[in-house]
C-alpha positions in Angstrom: 0.0 0.0 0.0 1.3 3.4 -0.9 2.5 5.7 1.9 0.8 8.9 2.9 1.3 11.9 0.6 4.0 14.5 1.5 2.2 17.5 2.9 3.4 20.9 1.6 2.6 24.5 2.3 3.6 27.1 -0.3 4.7 30.7 0.4 5.1 33.3 -2.4 3.7 36.8 -2.8 2.7 36.2 -6.4 -0.7 34.6 -6.6 -0.3 33.4 -10.2 2.9 31.5 -9.3 1.2 29.9 -6.3 -1.7 28.8 -8.5 0.8 27.3 -10.9 2.6 25.4 -8.2 -0.6 24.0 -6.8 -1.6 22.8 -10.3 1.9 21.3 -10.8 1.9 19.5 -7.4 -1.6 18.2 -7.8 -0.4 16.0 -10.7 2.0 14.2 -8.3 0.0 11.7 -6.2 2.7 11.6 -3.6 2.4 15.3 -2.7 -0.5 17.1 -1.1 -0.7 21.0 -0.9 -2.4 21.7 2.5 -2.0 25.5 2.5 -0.5 28.6 0.9 0.5 32.1 2.1 1.4 35.4 0.5 3.7 36.7 3.2 6.3 35.5 5.7 4.5 35.9 9.0 1.4 34.1 7.6 3.5 31.3 6.3 5.4 30.8 9.6 2.1 30.8 11.5 0.7 28.2 9.1 3.8 26.1 9.4 3.5 26.1 13.2 -0.2 25.3 13.1 -0.3 22.7 10.3 3.2 21.2 10.7 3.6 20.3 7.1 6.3 17.9 5.9 7.8 20.4 3.6 7.6 24.2 3.4 8.2 25.9 0.0 9.2 29.5 0.3 10.6 32.3 -1.8 13.7 34.0 -0.6 12.0 37.4 -0.8 8.8 37.5 1.1 6.9 40.5 2.7 7.2 40.7 6.4 9.7 37.9 6.9 12.2 36.8 4.2 12.6 33.1 3.3 16.1 32.8 4.9 15.0 34.2 8.3 11.8 32.1 8.1 14.1 29.0 7.5 16.1 29.9 10.6 13.0 30.3 12.7 11.5 27.0 11.6 14.8 25.2 12.4 15.1 26.9 15.8 11.5 26.1 16.6 12.1 22.4 16.5 9.4 21.8 13.9 9.8 18.6 11.9 9.1 20.6 8.8 11.8 20.7 6.1 12.2 23.9 4.1 12.9 24.4 0.4 13.8 27.8 -1.0 12.2 28.2 -4.4 13.6 31.4 -5.7 15.0 33.5 -8.6 18.2 34.3 -6.7 21.0 32.3 -8.3 23.9 33.9 -6.4 26.3 31.8 -4.2 25.7 34.1 -1.3 22.0 33.5 -1.2 22.5 29.7 -1.5 25.1 29.7 1.4 22.9 31.8 3.6 19.9 29.5 3.0 21.9 26.4 3.8 23.4 27.9 6.9 19.9 28.9 8.0 18.9 25.2 7.8 17.3 25.0 4.3 17.0 21.4 3.1 16.7 22.4 -0.5 17.4 25.3 -2.9 15.6 25.3 -6.3 15.7 28.0 -8.9 12.5 29.2 -10.5 14.2 29.2 -13.9 14.7 25.4 -13.7 12.2 22.9 -15.1 9.1 22.7 -12.8 9.7 19.0 -12.3 12.9 19.8 -10.5 10.8 21.2 -7.6 8.8 18.0 -7.5 12.0 16.0 -7.3 13.4 18.3 -4.6 10.3 17.8 -2.5 10.7 14.0 -2.5 14.5 14.2 -1.9 14.3 16.7 1.0 11.4 14.9 2.6 13.6 11.7 2.6 16.2 13.6 4.6 18.7 14.4 1.9 19.7 17.8 0.7 18.9 19.2 -2.7 20.7 22.0 -4.5 19.8 23.2 -8.0 22.1 21.7 -10.6 23.0 25.2 -11.7 24.5 26.0 -8.3 25.7 22.6 -7.1 29.1 22.6 -8.9 30.0 26.0 -7.4 28.9 24.9 -4.0 31.1 21.8 -4.0 34.0 24.0 -5.1 33.5 26.5 -2.3 33.0 23.8 0.4 36.2 22.1 -0.7 38.1 25.3 -0.3 36.6 26.1 3.0 38.2 25.2 6.3 37.6 21.4 6.8 37.3 20.7 3.1 40.3 18.4 3.4 38.9 16.1 6.1 39.3 12.4 5.3 36.2 10.1 5.3 37.5 8.5 8.6 37.9 11.9 10.2 34.4 12.8 9.3 33.1 9.5 10.7 34.9 10.2 14.0 33.4 13.7 14.2 30.0 12.5 13.3 30.0 9.9 16.1 31.5 12.3 18.6 28.8 14.8 17.6 26.2 12.1 18.2 27.3 11.9 21.8 29.6 8.8 21.7 32.7 8.7 23.9 36.1 8.1 22.5 35.9 4.5 23.7 32.4 4.0 22.2 33.5 5.6 18.9 36.6 3.3 18.8 34.3 0.2 19.4 31.9 1.3 16.6 34.7 1.8 14.1 36.9 -1.1 15.2 39.7 1.2 16.1 41.8 1.8 19.2 40.9 4.8 21.4 44.4 6.2 20.7 43.6 6.1 16.9 40.3 7.8 17.4 42.0 10.6 19.4 44.5 11.0 16.6 41.7 11.3 14.0 39.9 13.9 16.2 43.1 15.9 16.7 43.7 15.9 13.0 40.1 17.1 12.4 40.6 19.8 15.0 43.7 21.0 13.3 42.1 21.1 9.8 39.1 22.9 11.1 41.2 25.3 13.2 39.1 24.3 16.2 40.1 24.8 19.8 38.5 21.5 21.0 36.3 18.7 19.9 33.1 20.5 20.6 34.3 23.4 18.4 35.4 21.0 15.7 32.0 19.2 15.7 30.1 22.6 15.6 32.3 23.8 12.7 31.8 20.6 10.7 28.0 20.9 11.2 28.0 24.5 10.1 30.0 23.6 7.0 27.5 20.8 6.2 30.3 18.2 6.5 28.4 16.2 9.0 24.8 16.3 10.3 
């Protein structure tokens, strides 16, 4: 039996665009639009009240812009994932959205089906970045502090960030505690971090770990 449809709430101050998105998503049986709003405060209130699976919002919204709305949804603890659906194709807007907790970033100039695909991907817990911007993002993240972390160093940071001790991390990865400490110290050095907590926080901010 098919699972429940992904519930979505749309936010954009252009009514014609909202109508077009509703028509587009209506054709996907796996998605259900449960509300729409024309400004940021109304959209945030609707998200809190209806708790949709996915919130689709423009970057530029009256009253509360999409990036700040993203940040407030993240900080509120809502289970809702946010997709920025916008005309802004500059790297700064993308980075700001991701740092604010956006799960997806889709350009309005892309084929409409890209938004449908992004909804399914983001709802599944994976990030989605428009193909037009993805290559540049990878390049910037690689050049950022921490871009040179090895897969094992990232594994160690992820487990430490999940609350495991050095010994528990060593057991999970079949390593010695001394080796885990060495990986953690290497990660701290590459991230220019003062301690493990700082290293984990920096890695999360850079989207290197979750």
